[in-house]
N, CA, C and O atoms as a Maestro MAE file, in Angstrom:
{
 s_m_m2io_version
 :::
 2.0.0
}

f_m_ct {
 s_m_title
 :::
 protein
 m_atom[288] {
  # First column is atom index #
  i_m_mmod_type
  r_m_x_coord
  r_m_y_coord
  r_m_z_coord
  i_m_residue_number
  s_m_chain_name
  s_m_pdb_residue_name
  s_m_pdb_atom_name
  i_m_atomic_number
  :::
  1 25 -14.626 19.344 23.326 1 A "MET " " N  " 7
  2 3 -14.802 17.953 23.671 1 A "MET " " CA " 6
  3 2 -15.477 17.212 22.524 1 A "MET " " C  " 6
  4 15 -16.358 17.755 21.858 1 A "MET " " O  " 8
  5 25 -15.062 15.975 22.299 2 A "LEU " " N  " 7
  6 3 -15.629 15.187 21.219 2 A "LEU " " CA " 6
  7 2 -17.042 14.733 21.552 2 A "LEU " " C  " 6
  8 15 -17.354 14.384 22.691 2 A "LEU " " O  " 8
  9 25 -17.869 14.748 20.547 3 A "LYS " " N  " 7
  10 3 -19.228 14.269 20.737 3 A "LYS " " CA " 6
  11 2 -19.216 12.740 20.729 3 A "LYS " " C  " 6
  12 15 -18.385 12.140 20.049 3 A "LYS " " O  " 8
  13 25 -20.109 12.111 21.462 4 A "PRO " " N  " 7
  14 3 -20.146 10.643 21.501 4 A "PRO " " CA " 6
  15 2 -20.351 10.018 20.127 4 A "PRO " " C  " 6
  16 15 -19.852 8.922 19.874 4 A "PRO " " O  " 8
  17 25 -21.078 10.694 19.230 5 A "LYS " " N  " 7
  18 3 -21.323 10.163 17.893 5 A "LYS " " CA " 6
  19 2 -20.006 10.033 17.116 5 A "LYS " " C  " 6
  20 15 -19.795 9.042 16.416 5 A "LYS " " O  " 8
  21 25 -19.126 11.027 17.237 6 A "CYS " " N  " 7
  22 3 -17.833 10.988 16.549 6 A "CYS " " CA " 6
  23 2 -16.950 9.869 17.088 6 A "CYS " " C  " 6
  24 15 -16.235 9.213 16.331 6 A "CYS " " O  " 8
  25 25 -17.005 9.660 18.372 7 A "VAL " " N  " 7
  26 3 -16.197 8.612 18.989 7 A "VAL " " CA " 6
  27 2 -16.678 7.243 18.547 7 A "VAL " " C  " 6
  28 15 -15.865 6.352 18.301 7 A "VAL " " O  " 8
  29 25 -17.994 7.062 18.442 8 A "LEU " " N  " 7
  30 3 -18.550 5.785 18.011 8 A "LEU " " CA " 6
  31 2 -18.174 5.455 16.571 8 A "LEU " " C  " 6
  32 15 -18.087 4.281 16.212 8 A "LEU " " O  " 8
  33 25 -17.956 6.450 15.758 9 A "VAL " " N  " 7
  34 3 -17.540 6.224 14.377 9 A "VAL " " CA " 6
  35 2 -16.034 6.020 14.296 9 A "VAL " " C  " 6
  36 15 -15.571 5.192 13.511 9 A "VAL " " O  " 8
  37 25 -15.271 6.744 15.074 10 A "ALA " " N  " 7
  38 3 -13.814 6.710 14.977 10 A "ALA " " CA " 6
  39 2 -13.217 5.414 15.517 10 A "ALA " " C  " 6
  40 15 -12.243 4.914 14.954 10 A "ALA " " O  " 8
  41 25 -13.765 4.864 16.578 11 A "VAL " " N  " 7
  42 3 -13.176 3.675 17.197 11 A "VAL " " CA " 6
  43 2 -13.202 2.473 16.259 11 A "VAL " " C  " 6
  44 15 -12.163 1.832 16.100 11 A "VAL " " O  " 8
  45 25 -14.333 2.126 15.624 12 A "PRO " " N  " 7
  46 3 -14.301 0.986 14.689 12 A "PRO " " CA " 6
  47 2 -13.396 1.242 13.483 12 A "PRO " " C  " 6
  48 15 -12.750 0.322 12.981 12 A "PRO " " O  " 8
  49 25 -13.351 2.485 13.024 13 A "PHE " " N  " 7
  50 3 -12.492 2.816 11.892 13 A "PHE " " CA " 6
  51 2 -11.026 2.586 12.235 13 A "PHE " " C  " 6
  52 15 -10.288 2.020 11.428 13 A "PHE " " O  " 8
  53 25 -10.595 3.010 13.403 14 A "LEU " " N  " 7
  54 3 -9.212 2.797 13.828 14 A "LEU " " CA " 6
  55 2 -8.916 1.314 14.021 14 A "LEU " " C  " 6
  56 15 -7.806 0.863 13.739 14 A "LEU " " O  " 8
  57 25 -9.888 0.562 14.493 15 A "ALA " " N  " 7
  58 3 -9.694 -0.876 14.658 15 A "ALA " " CA " 6
  59 2 -9.504 -1.546 13.308 15 A "ALA " " C  " 6
  60 15 -8.677 -2.449 13.185 15 A "ALA " " O  " 8
  61 25 -10.242 -1.131 12.301 16 A "LEU " " N  " 7
  62 3 -10.091 -1.717 10.965 16 A "LEU " " CA " 6
  63 2 -8.727 -1.389 10.373 16 A "LEU " " C  " 6
  64 15 -8.142 -2.217 9.675 16 A "LEU " " O  " 8
  65 25 -8.220 -0.201 10.640 17 A "LEU " " N  " 7
  66 3 -6.903 0.168 10.125 17 A "LEU " " CA " 6
  67 2 -5.804 -0.701 10.723 17 A "LEU " " C  " 6
  68 15 -4.837 -1.030 10.037 17 A "LEU " " O  " 8
  69 25 -5.936 -1.069 11.965 18 A "SER " " N  " 7
  70 3 -4.891 -1.856 12.614 18 A "SER " " CA " 6
  71 2 -4.954 -3.324 12.225 18 A "SER " " C  " 6
  72 15 -3.970 -4.041 12.408 18 A "SER " " O  " 8
  73 25 -6.086 -3.801 11.691 19 A "VAL " " N  " 7
  74 3 -6.260 -5.208 11.361 19 A "VAL " " CA " 6
  75 2 -5.716 -5.544 9.973 19 A "VAL " " C  " 6
  76 15 -5.386 -6.702 9.716 19 A "VAL " " O  " 8
  77 25 -5.616 -4.587 9.093 20 A "THR " " N  " 7
  78 3 -5.212 -4.877 7.721 20 A "THR " " CA " 6
  79 2 -3.823 -5.485 7.685 20 A "THR " " C  " 6
  80 15 -2.941 -5.079 8.441 20 A "THR " " O  " 8
  81 25 -3.627 -6.469 6.795 21 A "THR " " N  " 7
  82 3 -2.340 -7.147 6.701 21 A "THR " " CA " 6
  83 2 -1.401 -6.453 5.723 21 A "THR " " C  " 6
  84 15 -0.182 -6.561 5.859 21 A "THR " " O  " 8
  85 25 -1.941 -5.750 4.749 22 A "ALA " " N  " 7
  86 3 -1.092 -5.067 3.782 22 A "ALA " " CA " 6
  87 2 -0.484 -3.825 4.420 22 A "ALA " " C  " 6
  88 15 -1.144 -3.124 5.188 22 A "ALA " " O  " 8
  89 25 0.754 -3.564 4.101 23 A "SER " " N  " 7
  90 3 1.393 -2.365 4.610 23 A "SER " " CA " 6
  91 2 2.112 -1.666 3.463 23 A "SER " " C  " 6
  92 15 2.368 -2.261 2.416 23 A "SER " " O  " 8
  93 25 2.423 -0.427 3.672 24 A "ALA " " N  " 7
  94 3 3.098 0.344 2.646 24 A "ALA " " CA " 6
  95 2 4.542 -0.110 2.509 24 A "ALA " " C  " 6
  96 15 5.143 -0.623 3.452 24 A "ALA " " O  " 8
  97 25 5.078 0.086 1.331 25 A "ALA " " N  " 7
  98 3 6.471 -0.261 1.087 25 A "ALA " " CA " 6
  99 2 7.366 0.741 1.824 25 A "ALA " " C  " 6
  100 15 6.976 1.892 2.018 25 A "ALA " " O  " 8
  101 25 8.548 0.312 2.228 26 A "PRO " " N  " 7
  102 3 9.477 1.252 2.864 26 A "PRO " " CA " 6
  103 2 9.823 2.407 1.921 26 A "PRO " " C  " 6
  104 15 9.790 2.264 0.699 26 A "PRO " " O  " 8
  105 25 10.148 3.535 2.511 27 A "ARG " " N  " 7
  106 3 10.453 4.732 1.713 27 A "ARG " " CA " 6
  107 2 11.628 4.517 0.768 27 A "ARG " " C  " 6
  108 15 11.661 5.092 -0.320 27 A "ARG " " O  " 8
  109 25 12.591 3.697 1.172 28 A "GLU " " N  " 7
  110 3 13.756 3.457 0.315 28 A "GLU " " CA " 6
  111 2 13.341 2.769 -0.985 28 A "GLU " " C  " 6
  112 15 13.843 3.097 -2.060 28 A "GLU " " O  " 8
  113 25 12.421 1.816 -0.874 29 A "ILE " " N  " 7
  114 3 11.954 1.108 -2.069 29 A "ILE " " CA " 6
  115 2 11.154 2.043 -2.955 29 A "ILE " " C  " 6
  116 15 11.318 2.038 -4.175 29 A "ILE " " O  " 8
  117 25 10.283 2.850 -2.344 30 A "GLU " " N  " 7
  118 3 9.511 3.804 -3.133 30 A "GLU " " CA " 6
  119 2 10.427 4.810 -3.834 30 A "GLU " " C  " 6
  120 15 10.204 5.144 -4.998 30 A "GLU " " O  " 8
  121 25 11.444 5.289 -3.141 31 A "ALA " " N  " 7
  122 3 12.372 6.245 -3.747 31 A "ALA " " CA " 6
  123 2 13.127 5.613 -4.912 31 A "ALA " " C  " 6
  124 15 13.325 6.244 -5.950 31 A "ALA " " O  " 8
  125 25 13.546 4.366 -4.729 32 A "LEU " " N  " 7
  126 3 14.246 3.663 -5.806 32 A "LEU " " CA " 6
  127 2 13.334 3.489 -7.016 32 A "LEU " " C  " 6
  128 15 13.766 3.688 -8.152 32 A "LEU " " O  " 8
  129 25 12.078 3.118 -6.781 33 A "CYS " " N  " 7
  130 3 11.145 2.928 -7.892 33 A "CYS " " CA " 6
  131 2 10.816 4.252 -8.578 33 A "CYS " " C  " 6
  132 15 10.673 4.288 -9.800 33 A "CYS " " O  " 8
  133 25 10.691 5.345 -7.812 34 A "PHE " " N  " 7
  134 3 10.475 6.651 -8.436 34 A "PHE " " CA " 6
  135 2 11.657 7.016 -9.333 34 A "PHE " " C  " 6
  136 15 11.469 7.551 -10.426 34 A "PHE " " O  " 8
  137 25 12.854 6.732 -8.876 35 A "GLU " " N  " 7
  138 3 14.049 7.025 -9.683 35 A "GLU " " CA " 6
  139 2 14.074 6.176 -10.952 35 A "GLU " " C  " 6
  140 15 14.391 6.675 -12.032 35 A "GLU " " O  " 8
  141 25 13.741 4.899 -10.820 36 A "LYS " " N  " 7
  142 3 13.679 4.020 -11.995 36 A "LYS " " CA " 6
  143 2 12.613 4.489 -12.974 36 A "LYS " " C  " 6
  144 15 12.829 4.469 -14.186 36 A "LYS " " O  " 8
  145 25 11.454 4.915 -12.451 37 A "ALA " " N  " 7
  146 3 10.368 5.386 -13.319 37 A "ALA " " CA " 6
  147 2 10.766 6.675 -14.034 37 A "ALA " " C  " 6
  148 15 10.394 6.894 -15.187 37 A "ALA " " O  " 8
  149 25 11.516 7.515 -13.349 38 A "ARG " " N  " 7
  150 3 11.958 8.768 -13.969 38 A "ARG " " CA " 6
  151 2 12.911 8.509 -15.127 38 A "ARG " " C  " 6
  152 15 12.899 9.230 -16.125 38 A "ARG " " O  " 8
  153 25 13.741 7.470 -14.987 39 A "GLN " " N  " 7
  154 3 14.726 7.167 -16.019 39 A "GLN " " CA " 6
  155 2 14.177 6.279 -17.124 39 A "GLN " " C  " 6
  156 15 14.745 6.240 -18.215 39 A "GLN " " O  " 8
  157 25 13.088 5.567 -16.870 40 A "ALA " " N  " 7
  158 3 12.546 4.625 -17.842 40 A "ALA " " CA " 6
  159 2 11.784 5.357 -18.940 40 A "ALA " " C  " 6
  160 15 11.250 6.446 -18.732 40 A "ALA " " O  " 8
  161 25 11.750 4.735 -20.104 41 A "THR " " N  " 7
  162 3 10.939 5.236 -21.201 41 A "THR " " CA " 6
  163 2 9.610 4.489 -21.137 41 A "THR " " C  " 6
  164 15 9.529 3.311 -21.486 41 A "THR " " O  " 8
  165 25 8.579 5.184 -20.689 42 A "LEU " " N  " 7
  166 3 7.274 4.559 -20.501 42 A "LEU " " CA " 6
  167 2 6.380 4.861 -21.695 42 A "LEU " " C  " 6
  168 15 6.477 5.936 -22.287 42 A "LEU " " O  " 8
  169 25 5.510 3.920 -22.055 43 A "PRO " " N  " 7
  170 3 4.569 4.197 -23.150 43 A "PRO " " CA " 6
  171 2 3.610 5.322 -22.764 43 A "PRO " " C  " 6
  172 15 3.400 5.590 -21.581 43 A "PRO " " O  " 8
  173 25 3.041 5.964 -23.751 44 A "LEU " " N  " 7
  174 3 2.183 7.118 -23.503 44 A "LEU " " CA " 6
  175 2 0.727 6.713 -23.286 44 A "LEU " " C  " 6
  176 15 -0.177 7.449 -23.682 44 A "LEU " " O  " 8
  177 25 0.492 5.602 -22.687 45 A "ARG " " N  " 7
  178 3 -0.892 5.207 -22.401 45 A "ARG " " CA " 6
  179 2 -1.239 5.553 -20.960 45 A "ARG " " C  " 6
  180 15 -0.362 5.755 -20.121 45 A "ARG " " O  " 8
  181 25 -2.532 5.617 -20.697 46 A "ARG " " N  " 7
  182 3 -2.991 5.965 -19.348 46 A "ARG " " CA " 6
  183 2 -2.604 4.877 -18.364 46 A "ARG " " C  " 6
  184 15 -2.790 3.692 -18.638 46 A "ARG " " O  " 8
  185 25 -2.068 5.275 -17.222 47 A "GLY " " N  " 7
  186 3 -1.760 4.335 -16.161 47 A "GLY " " CA " 6
  187 2 -0.430 3.622 -16.298 47 A "GLY " " C  " 6
  188 15 -0.125 2.739 -15.496 47 A "GLY " " O  " 8
  189 25 0.367 3.977 -17.285 48 A "ALA " " N  " 7
  190 3 1.645 3.292 -17.478 48 A "ALA " " CA " 6
  191 2 2.591 3.553 -16.313 48 A "ALA " " C  " 6
  192 15 3.297 2.646 -15.875 48 A "ALA " " O  " 8
  193 25 2.611 4.776 -15.811 49 A "GLY " " N  " 7
  194 3 3.479 5.110 -14.682 49 A "GLY " " CA " 6
  195 2 3.060 4.408 -13.407 49 A "GLY " " C  " 6
  196 15 3.901 3.914 -12.656 49 A "GLY " " O  " 8
  197 25 1.750 4.363 -13.161 50 A "GLU " " N  " 7
  198 3 1.249 3.685 -11.969 50 A "GLU " " CA " 6
  199 2 1.526 2.189 -12.036 50 A "GLU " " C  " 6
  200 15 1.899 1.575 -11.037 50 A "GLU " " O  " 8
  201 25 1.341 1.603 -13.221 51 A "ALA " " N  " 7
  202 3 1.610 0.170 -13.383 51 A "ALA " " CA " 6
  203 2 3.092 -0.128 -13.182 51 A "ALA " " C  " 6
  204 15 3.448 -1.133 -12.568 51 A "ALA " " O  " 8
  205 25 3.951 0.744 -13.698 52 A "PHE " " N  " 7
  206 3 5.385 0.554 -13.516 52 A "PHE " " CA " 6
  207 2 5.750 0.608 -12.039 52 A "PHE " " C  " 6
  208 15 6.515 -0.224 -11.552 52 A "PHE " " O  " 8
  209 25 5.194 1.604 -11.314 53 A "MET " " N  " 7
  210 3 5.481 1.734 -9.884 53 A "MET " " CA " 6
  211 2 4.975 0.527 -9.101 53 A "MET " " C  " 6
  212 15 5.673 0.015 -8.225 53 A "MET " " O  " 8
  213 25 3.770 0.077 -9.412 54 A "ALA " " N  " 7
  214 3 3.200 -1.066 -8.694 54 A "ALA " " CA " 6
  215 2 4.035 -2.318 -8.916 54 A "ALA " " C  " 6
  216 15 4.293 -3.067 -7.974 54 A "ALA " " O  " 8
  217 25 4.457 -2.551 -10.147 55 A "ASN " " N  " 7
  218 3 5.282 -3.730 -10.438 55 A "ASN " " CA " 6
  219 2 6.660 -3.626 -9.792 55 A "ASN " " C  " 6
  220 15 7.187 -4.618 -9.288 55 A "ASN " " O  " 8
  221 25 7.238 -2.444 -9.806 56 A "CYS " " N  " 7
  222 3 8.555 -2.247 -9.205 56 A "CYS " " CA " 6
  223 2 8.504 -2.511 -7.702 56 A "CYS " " C  " 6
  224 15 9.358 -3.218 -7.165 56 A "CYS " " O  " 8
  225 25 7.512 -1.950 -7.029 57 A "ILE " " N  " 7
  226 3 7.383 -2.143 -5.584 57 A "ILE " " CA " 6
  227 2 7.097 -3.605 -5.271 57 A "ILE " " C  " 6
  228 15 7.641 -4.150 -4.310 57 A "ILE " " O  " 8
  229 25 6.246 -4.248 -6.072 58 A "ALA " " N  " 7
  230 3 5.929 -5.659 -5.843 58 A "ALA " " CA " 6
  231 2 7.160 -6.536 -6.038 58 A "ALA " " C  " 6
  232 15 7.332 -7.525 -5.327 58 A "ALA " " O  " 8
  233 25 8.015 -6.186 -6.990 59 A "ASP " " N  " 7
  234 3 9.228 -6.974 -7.231 59 A "ASP " " CA " 6
  235 2 10.234 -6.831 -6.094 59 A "ASP " " C  " 6
  236 15 10.968 -7.774 -5.796 59 A "ASP " " O  " 8
  237 25 10.274 -5.666 -5.458 60 A "LEU " " N  " 7
  238 3 11.303 -5.413 -4.454 60 A "LEU " " CA " 6
  239 2 10.876 -5.703 -3.014 60 A "LEU " " C  " 6
  240 15 11.725 -5.733 -2.123 60 A "LEU " " O  " 8
  241 25 9.600 -5.914 -2.771 61 A "THR " " N  " 7
  242 3 9.152 -6.215 -1.410 61 A "THR " " CA " 6
  243 2 9.034 -7.722 -1.232 61 A "THR " " C  " 6
  244 15 8.643 -8.422 -2.166 61 A "THR " " O  " 8
  245 25 9.367 -8.235 -0.044 62 A "PRO " " N  " 7
  246 3 9.290 -9.684 0.177 62 A "PRO " " CA " 6
  247 2 7.846 -10.151 0.297 62 A "PRO " " C  " 6
  248 15 6.954 -9.387 0.664 62 A "PRO " " O  " 8
  249 25 7.642 -11.411 -0.020 63 A "GLU " " N  " 7
  250 3 6.307 -11.998 0.112 63 A "GLU " " CA " 6
  251 2 6.013 -12.237 1.585 63 A "GLU " " C  " 6
  252 15 6.934 -12.459 2.371 63 A "GLU " " O  " 8
  253 25 4.744 -12.195 1.967 64 A "PRO " " N  " 7
  254 3 4.415 -12.496 3.358 64 A "PRO " " CA " 6
  255 2 4.754 -13.945 3.678 64 A "PRO " " C  " 6
  256 15 4.531 -14.839 2.861 64 A "PRO " " O  " 8
  257 25 5.289 -14.170 4.861 65 A "THR " " N  " 7
  258 3 5.717 -15.519 5.224 65 A "THR " " CA " 6
  259 2 4.658 -16.264 6.016 65 A "THR " " C  " 6
  260 15 4.608 -17.493 5.987 65 A "THR " " O  " 8
  261 25 3.813 -15.528 6.722 66 A "LYS " " N  " 7
  262 3 2.811 -16.175 7.559 66 A "LYS " " CA " 6
  263 2 1.591 -16.557 6.730 66 A "LYS " " C  " 6
  264 15 1.053 -15.732 5.991 66 A "LYS " " O  " 8
  265 25 1.154 -17.813 6.853 67 A "LYS " " N  " 7
  266 3 -0.019 -18.265 6.143 67 A "LYS " " CA " 6
  267 2 -1.258 -17.742 6.855 67 A "LYS " " C  " 6
  268 15 -1.363 -17.810 8.080 67 A "LYS " " O  " 8
  269 25 -2.179 -17.228 6.081 68 A "ARG " " N  " 7
  270 3 -3.367 -16.604 6.650 68 A "ARG " " CA " 6
  271 2 -4.501 -17.621 6.745 68 A "ARG " " C  " 6
  272 15 -4.735 -18.394 5.816 68 A "ARG " " O  " 8
  273 25 -5.191 -17.609 7.862 69 A "LYS " " N  " 7
  274 3 -6.336 -18.489 8.040 69 A "LYS " " CA " 6
  275 2 -7.597 -17.760 7.576 69 A "LYS " " C  " 6
  276 15 -7.842 -16.618 7.962 69 A "LYS " " O  " 8
  277 25 -8.381 -18.423 6.758 70 A "TYR " " N  " 7
  278 3 -9.621 -17.854 6.268 70 A "TYR " " CA " 6
  279 2 -10.815 -18.560 6.923 70 A "TYR " " C  " 6
  280 15 -10.763 -19.746 7.251 70 A "TYR " " O  " 8
  281 25 -11.859 -17.807 7.095 71 A "ARG " " N  " 7
  282 3 -13.072 -18.393 7.653 71 A "ARG " " CA " 6
  283 2 -13.786 -19.203 6.589 71 A "ARG " " C  " 6
  284 15 -13.686 -18.910 5.398 71 A "ARG " " O  " 8
  285 25 -14.501 -20.214 7.022 72 A "LYS " " N  " 7
  286 3 -15.278 -21.015 6.068 72 A "LYS " " CA " 6
  287 2 -16.661 -20.467 5.926 72 A "LYS " " C  " 6
  288 15 -17.465 -21.007 5.166 72 A "LYS " " O  " 8
  :::
 }
 m_bond[287] {
  # First column is bond index #
  i_m_from
  i_m_to
  i_m_order
  :::
  1 1 2 1
  2 2 3 1
  3 3 4 2
  4 3 5 1
  5 5 6 1
  6 6 7 1
  7 7 8 2
  8 7 9 1
  9 9 10 1
  10 10 11 1
  11 11 12 2
  12 11 13 1
  13 13 14 1
  14 14 15 1
  15 15 16 2
  16 15 17 1
  17 17 18 1
  18 18 19 1
  19 19 20 2
  20 19 21 1
  21 21 22 1
  22 22 23 1
  23 23 24 2
  24 23 25 1
  25 25 26 1
  26 26 27 1
  27 27 28 2
  28 27 29 1
  29 29 30 1
  30 30 31 1
  31 31 32 2
  32 31 33 1
  33 33 34 1
  34 34 35 1
  35 35 36 2
  36 35 37 1
  37 37 38 1
  38 38 39 1
  39 39 40 2
  40 39 41 1
  41 41 42 1
  42 42 43 1
  43 43 44 2
  44 43 45 1
  45 45 46 1
  46 46 47 1
  47 47 48 2
  48 47 49 1
  49 49 50 1
  50 50 51 1
  51 51 52 2
  52 51 53 1
  53 53 54 1
  54 54 55 1
  55 55 56 2
  56 55 57 1
  57 57 58 1
  58 58 59 1
  59 59 60 2
  60 59 61 1
  61 61 62 1
  62 62 63 1
  63 63 64 2
  64 63 65 1
  65 65 66 1
  66 66 67 1
  67 67 68 2
  68 67 69 1
  69 69 70 1
  70 70 71 1
  71 71 72 2
  72 71 73 1
  73 73 74 1
  74 74 75 1
  75 75 76 2
  76 75 77 1
  77 77 78 1
  78 78 79 1
  79 79 80 2
  80 79 81 1
  81 81 82 1
  82 82 83 1
  83 83 84 2
  84 83 85 1
  85 85 86 1
  86 86 87 1
  87 87 88 2
  88 87 89 1
  89 89 90 1
  90 90 91 1
  91 91 92 2
  92 91 93 1
  93 93 94 1
  94 94 95 1
  95 95 96 2
  96 95 97 1
  97 97 98 1
  98 98 99 1
  99 99 100 2
  100 99 101 1
  101 101 102 1
  102 102 103 1
  103 103 104 2
  104 103 105 1
  105 105 106 1
  106 106 107 1
  107 107 108 2
  108 107 109 1
  109 109 110 1
  110 110 111 1
  111 111 112 2
  112 111 113 1
  113 113 114 1
  114 114 115 1
  115 115 116 2
  116 115 117 1
  117 117 118 1
  118 118 119 1
  119 119 120 2
  120 119 121 1
  121 121 122 1
  122 122 123 1
  123 123 124 2
  124 123 125 1
  125 125 126 1
  126 126 127 1
  127 127 128 2
  128 127 129 1
  129 129 130 1
  130 130 131 1
  131 131 132 2
  132 131 133 1
  133 133 134 1
  134 134 135 1
  135 135 136 2
  136 135 137 1
  137 137 138 1
  138 138 139 1
  139 139 140 2
  140 139 141 1
  141 141 142 1
  142 142 143 1
  143 143 144 2
  144 143 145 1
  145 145 146 1
  146 146 147 1
  147 147 148 2
  148 147 149 1
  149 149 150 1
  150 150 151 1
  151 151 152 2
  152 151 153 1
  153 153 154 1
  154 154 155 1
  155 155 156 2
  156 155 157 1
  157 157 158 1
  158 158 159 1
  159 159 160 2
  160 159 161 1
  161 161 162 1
  162 162 163 1
  163 163 164 2
  164 163 165 1
  165 165 166 1
  166 166 167 1
  167 167 168 2
  168 167 169 1
  169 169 170 1
  170 170 171 1
  171 171 172 2
  172 171 173 1
  173 173 174 1
  174 174 175 1
  175 175 176 2
  176 175 177 1
  177 177 178 1
  178 178 179 1
  179 179 180 2
  180 179 181 1
  181 181 182 1
  182 182 183 1
  183 183 184 2
  184 183 185 1
  185 185 186 1
  186 186 187 1
  187 187 188 2
  188 187 189 1
  189 189 190 1
  190 190 191 1
  191 191 192 2
  192 191 193 1
  193 193 194 1
  194 194 195 1
  195 195 196 2
  196 195 197 1
  197 197 198 1
  198 198 199 1
  199 199 200 2
  200 199 201 1
  201 201 202 1
  202 202 203 1
  203 203 204 2
  204 203 205 1
  205 205 206 1
  206 206 207 1
  207 207 208 2
  208 207 209 1
  209 209 210 1
  210 210 211 1
  211 211 212 2
  212 211 213 1
  213 213 214 1
  214 214 215 1
  215 215 216 2
  216 215 217 1
  217 217 218 1
  218 218 219 1
  219 219 220 2
  220 219 221 1
  221 221 222 1
  222 222 223 1
  223 223 224 2
  224 223 225 1
  225 225 226 1
  226 226 227 1
  227 227 228 2
  228 227 229 1
  229 229 230 1
  230 230 231 1
  231 231 232 2
  232 231 233 1
  233 233 234 1
  234 234 235 1
  235 235 236 2
  236 235 237 1
  237 237 238 1
  238 238 239 1
  239 239 240 2
  240 239 241 1
  241 241 242 1
  242 242 243 1
  243 243 244 2
  244 243 245 1
  245 245 246 1
  246 246 247 1
  247 247 248 2
  248 247 249 1
  249 249 250 1
  250 250 251 1
  251 251 252 2
  252 251 253 1
  253 253 254 1
  254 254 255 1
  255 255 256 2
  256 255 257 1
  257 257 258 1
  258 258 259 1
  259 259 260 2
  260 259 261 1
  261 261 262 1
  262 262 263 1
  263 263 264 2
  264 263 265 1
  265 265 266 1
  266 266 267 1
  267 267 268 2
  268 267 269 1
  269 269 270 1
  270 270 271 1
  271 271 272 2
  272 271 273 1
  273 273 274 1
  274 274 275 1
  275 275 276 2
  276 275 277 1
  277 277 278 1
  278 278 279 1
  279 279 280 2
  280 279 281 1
  281 281 282 1
  282 282 283 1
  283 283 284 2
  284 283 285 1
  285 285 286 1
  286 286 287 1
  287 287 288 2
  :::
 }
}
């Protein structure tokens, strides 16, 4: 049985996960970007592969359409 302390920590954590607006890219887009990265000639600097993947996924995913309200 779960201890009450674990439950008190897990419930807010799960609530925060469900509130986030960012979501992962679909697997098809990630697979396409991995294939493009494999075929591309990337510079030999640190983080070049990660930057390529991030830009590829950002280019292929649609922008959010709903305007977000911010607190003042």
